[in-house]
Every structure is written in structure tokens, then in C-alpha cells.
PLY file of the C-alpha trace (Angstrom):
ply
format ascii 1.0
element vertex 247
property float x
property float y
property float z
element edge 246
property int vertex1
property int vertex2
end_header
18.64 -49.03 108.20
15.36 -50.78 107.41
17.11 -53.81 106.25
19.21 -54.22 109.31
16.17 -53.82 111.50
14.30 -56.62 109.75
17.41 -58.88 109.93
17.60 -58.44 113.64
13.89 -59.13 114.01
14.06 -62.40 112.10
17.01 -63.63 114.20
15.19 -62.96 117.32
12.19 -64.84 116.06
14.39 -67.81 115.14
15.96 -68.05 118.56
12.48 -67.89 120.27
11.09 -70.62 117.98
14.09 -72.96 118.75
13.69 -72.50 122.46
9.89 -73.15 122.20
10.24 -76.37 120.33
13.29 -77.73 122.27
12.43 -80.94 124.05
12.07 -80.47 127.82
14.84 -81.88 130.20
13.55 -84.44 132.59
14.11 -83.49 136.18
15.78 -86.80 137.08
18.22 -86.30 134.23
18.96 -82.78 135.32
19.66 -83.94 138.84
21.97 -86.75 137.45
23.93 -84.30 135.45
24.47 -82.12 138.49
25.31 -84.74 140.96
28.48 -86.82 140.27
28.59 -90.41 141.27
29.48 -91.14 144.95
32.94 -92.71 145.27
35.21 -94.07 148.02
39.04 -94.13 147.70
40.83 -96.52 149.92
44.41 -97.75 150.12
45.14 -101.46 150.60
48.37 -102.84 151.84
49.76 -106.30 151.79
52.94 -107.65 153.40
54.69 -111.08 153.96
57.87 -112.31 155.23
59.94 -114.91 153.70
63.09 -116.76 154.95
65.92 -115.99 152.41
67.32 -119.00 150.51
70.36 -117.25 148.81
73.40 -115.35 150.22
75.96 -113.28 148.34
79.19 -112.54 150.06
81.37 -109.68 149.05
84.99 -109.87 149.92
88.42 -109.43 148.56
92.05 -108.35 148.86
93.87 -105.06 148.81
97.55 -105.14 148.40
100.09 -102.13 148.61
103.43 -102.45 147.03
106.23 -100.24 145.87
105.82 -101.01 142.01
102.78 -101.90 139.96
103.91 -105.32 139.12
104.63 -106.21 142.78
101.13 -105.13 143.80
99.76 -107.04 140.83
101.56 -110.36 141.72
100.78 -110.06 145.42
97.15 -109.57 144.61
97.10 -112.54 142.20
98.76 -114.79 144.81
96.25 -113.61 147.47
93.05 -114.09 145.48
93.94 -117.42 144.19
94.36 -118.65 147.67
90.94 -117.37 148.67
89.27 -118.90 145.58
90.78 -122.25 146.48
89.85 -122.06 150.11
86.10 -121.40 149.28
86.26 -124.01 146.55
87.46 -126.56 149.07
84.20 -126.05 151.01
82.07 -126.94 148.26
81.72 -123.58 146.24
81.97 -124.16 142.42
83.75 -121.81 140.08
80.62 -120.46 138.61
79.37 -119.30 142.03
82.54 -116.93 142.34
82.69 -113.72 140.41
85.03 -110.72 140.04
83.26 -107.56 140.84
86.09 -105.20 141.28
89.63 -105.25 139.86
91.62 -102.20 140.29
95.25 -101.06 140.21
96.18 -97.45 141.08
98.99 -95.23 142.48
98.52 -94.12 146.07
99.80 -90.89 147.43
100.36 -89.34 150.90
100.30 -85.64 151.72
102.06 -83.69 154.45
102.66 -80.08 155.40
106.41 -80.48 155.16
106.78 -82.75 152.09
103.62 -82.13 150.27
102.28 -84.91 147.87
104.39 -88.09 147.89
103.99 -91.45 146.17
103.40 -94.25 148.73
103.17 -96.93 146.26
100.65 -98.92 144.18
97.41 -100.48 145.31
95.97 -103.41 143.61
92.23 -104.33 144.74
90.22 -107.42 143.72
86.76 -108.05 145.14
84.81 -111.30 144.62
81.22 -112.03 145.07
80.36 -115.61 146.22
76.87 -116.88 145.83
75.52 -119.85 147.74
72.28 -121.35 148.83
73.76 -123.20 151.75
73.27 -120.40 154.30
74.53 -122.43 157.15
77.95 -122.35 155.37
78.23 -118.43 155.11
80.11 -117.80 158.32
82.49 -120.67 157.76
82.96 -119.36 154.19
83.96 -115.88 155.38
86.27 -117.31 158.00
88.09 -119.48 155.35
88.34 -116.62 153.02
89.92 -114.21 155.78
92.35 -117.08 156.78
93.43 -117.36 153.24
94.23 -113.62 152.90
90.98 -111.66 152.45
91.38 -108.33 154.09
88.19 -106.55 152.96
84.75 -107.78 153.73
82.03 -105.50 152.14
79.01 -107.39 153.40
76.63 -110.28 153.02
73.14 -109.68 151.21
70.27 -112.34 151.39
67.51 -112.66 148.84
64.81 -115.14 147.89
64.82 -116.88 144.55
61.17 -116.84 143.77
60.68 -113.22 144.64
58.28 -112.57 141.65
55.73 -115.00 143.22
56.03 -113.51 146.71
55.44 -110.02 145.34
52.37 -111.26 143.47
51.01 -112.65 146.69
51.78 -109.48 148.48
49.91 -107.54 145.81
46.85 -109.97 146.30
46.81 -109.16 149.93
46.86 -105.58 149.22
43.82 -105.86 146.90
41.83 -107.97 149.43
42.67 -105.31 152.14
41.34 -102.61 149.97
38.20 -104.27 149.34
37.62 -105.16 152.96
38.16 -101.55 153.97
35.76 -100.16 151.22
33.07 -102.73 152.33
33.56 -101.64 156.13
33.45 -97.84 155.43
30.59 -98.07 152.92
28.51 -100.25 155.47
29.17 -97.74 158.15
27.84 -94.99 155.97
24.77 -96.85 154.94
26.02 -97.35 151.32
27.07 -100.29 149.31
30.15 -100.82 147.06
28.96 -101.08 143.43
31.97 -101.36 141.26
35.61 -100.28 140.80
36.15 -97.03 139.24
39.91 -96.95 139.10
43.02 -98.60 140.50
46.57 -97.63 140.79
49.53 -99.65 142.36
51.44 -97.18 144.62
54.40 -99.41 145.38
55.66 -102.81 145.23
58.98 -104.00 146.52
61.16 -106.17 148.70
63.33 -105.18 151.66
66.50 -107.02 151.41
68.19 -107.96 154.78
71.89 -107.14 154.64
74.51 -107.98 157.08
77.93 -106.04 157.03
81.15 -106.25 158.96
84.28 -104.23 159.00
87.37 -105.87 157.34
89.71 -104.59 160.18
87.44 -106.35 162.66
87.90 -109.66 161.11
91.60 -109.49 160.08
93.52 -112.44 161.10
96.94 -110.75 161.17
98.54 -113.90 159.98
96.77 -116.09 162.59
93.74 -118.41 162.51
90.33 -117.40 163.71
89.23 -118.76 166.91
85.64 -119.31 165.59
83.66 -117.99 162.62
81.71 -114.79 163.34
77.98 -115.56 163.39
75.99 -114.30 160.34
72.22 -114.17 160.67
69.94 -114.20 157.46
66.71 -112.78 159.21
63.69 -112.43 157.08
63.07 -110.72 153.76
59.84 -108.54 153.70
57.77 -108.32 150.57
55.15 -105.40 150.36
52.59 -104.03 147.90
50.10 -101.16 148.14
47.19 -100.26 146.02
44.82 -97.20 145.80
41.32 -98.13 144.65
38.27 -95.94 143.95
34.95 -97.71 144.30
31.61 -96.29 143.07
28.92 -96.49 145.79
25.18 -97.06 145.64
0 1
1 2
2 3
3 4
4 5
5 6
6 7
7 8
8 9
9 10
10 11
11 12
12 13
13 14
14 15
15 16
16 17
17 18
18 19
19 20
20 21
21 22
22 23
23 24
24 25
25 26
26 27
27 28
28 29
29 30
30 31
31 32
32 33
33 34
34 35
35 36
36 37
37 38
38 39
39 40
40 41
41 42
42 43
43 44
44 45
45 46
46 47
47 48
48 49
49 50
50 51
51 52
52 53
53 54
54 55
55 56
56 57
57 58
58 59
59 60
60 61
61 62
62 63
63 64
64 65
65 66
66 67
67 68
68 69
69 70
70 71
71 72
72 73
73 74
74 75
75 76
76 77
77 78
78 79
79 80
80 81
81 82
82 83
83 84
84 85
85 86
86 87
87 88
88 89
89 90
90 91
91 92
92 93
93 94
94 95
95 96
96 97
97 98
98 99
99 100
100 101
101 102
102 103
103 104
104 105
105 106
106 107
107 108
108 109
109 110
110 111
111 112
112 113
113 114
114 115
115 116
116 117
117 118
118 119
119 120
120 121
121 122
122 123
123 124
124 125
125 126
126 127
127 128
128 129
129 130
130 131
131 132
132 133
133 134
134 135
135 136
136 137
137 138
138 139
139 140
140 141
141 142
142 143
143 144
144 145
145 146
146 147
147 148
148 149
149 150
150 151
151 152
152 153
153 154
154 155
155 156
156 157
157 158
158 159
159 160
160 161
161 162
162 163
163 164
164 165
165 166
166 167
167 168
168 169
169 170
170 171
171 172
172 173
173 174
174 175
175 176
176 177
177 178
178 179
179 180
180 181
181 182
182 183
183 184
184 185
185 186
186 187
187 188
188 189
189 190
190 191
191 192
192 193
193 194
194 195
195 196
196 197
197 198
198 199
199 200
200 201
201 202
202 203
203 204
204 205
205 206
206 207
207 208
208 209
209 210
210 211
211 212
212 213
213 214
214 215
215 216
216 217
217 218
218 219
219 220
220 221
221 222
222 223
223 224
224 225
225 226
226 227
227 228
228 229
229 230
230 231
231 232
232 233
233 234
234 235
235 236
236 237
237 238
238 239
239 240
240 241
241 242
242 243
243 244
244 245
245 246
């Protein structure tokens, strides 16, 4: 019992001595540890529009016949005519690509007869890429007159998109810095340094034009005039969230 009392007494004296000889905490240091650095978080946005310089046309042929080989042969003849028609307008072979090639049975269903085989449908879709945007409407017209009965749409893009996205990001950073300086000035503070940055989004909004195949089917006749196709503009945008330290 006596030994335990002595041990407890020595431990208490040791703690008291450590507290006595510990260096004092400076008041400024104590305040600094209690108060976190003042920060300001803003979101900067950058956006610019560019005129597209590339068009991709998606169109093709769908043929329904009683046998698979008849559907395949009909499709082959039609797609060859389409390719020849657009090549006659200056499109090179490497600008034409097959994107869909399908042959499948097609069925019909009725309450009286149930499921019945209608025939076999062969489908071939081509994508045609061109930088001559003024030819897009005439290319579509030539393809439809050559036998195309499916038009999936036209998409427009810009070749140097990476550079334009970089420019949009720079605009976003400048916007964030300007906002921070404005807000800090109104609050009687000053922007000191950047604490953190995050890129929230960065992308491009592609303009897309579409038309229904039935609306452009020639029914064996020639089109009176090409349907106008407008490329519009492509928007490039970026946003950054920046946290600044204030002084």
C-alpha cells in the first residue's frame, strides 16, 4: 500500500514539473492555430464559338426481298450506285466508310395468322466525310437520287478542336481570376495566392442536323432541288473552380 502511494506521488510531481518547464505558447501563434486562412472560391467559365470545317453524312440503303440472296444482291447494286454518285462529285474512296452492314429476317404478326415471315432485309449505311461544306446538300441529293432511302443525319465538327478547348480553358481561368479580384476588393481584401484548382468540365457541343428518309425519298424521280443543310456553329466551353487565399 505504501509503495503504491509513493509511486502515485512521484508521477504527479513529474507531470507538474513538465508543465512548469514547458515553453510558453506565443499569443500570435495561438491565434494563428485557431484561425484558418481566409479563402475565396469562385467558378470561372470560358466559351467560344467556331465555324465547323468538317461534315460527316450518314446515309444508306435498306432493301427487303423474299430471299436472303435477293436482298443482298439488291443492296449491293444500290450501295454501288450511291458510292459512284458521290465519287462523281469529288468524294474520294477513303472519305467513304461502311458503318452498318446487316442482313436479317423480317416478320409480321397479326391476330389471325400470328407470326409470319415477310422477307429478308439487307441494310448498309455509309458515312461520307467532307471538308467542302457547301457540297453537303448536293451530296445528299445525289445519294438519294442514286437509291439511298435512309438518311440518319449530318454532324459537323472542327478539326483543331484541342486548340479551341485550350483557349476556352484559358478564358475560364481569366474569368475566375477577375471574379476573385472583384469580390476580394469589395470585401477590403486582396488575393494572395491560389490554394487549389479543379477543372469541372470541358467539352464541345456538336451541331447536328437530321432529316427523315421518308421525307427525302425520291420514289424513282429526281429531286427538284437539294434540301438546304446549315452547319451553324460549334460551341467550345470549359469551367474551373479556383480557391484563392486572401490577405
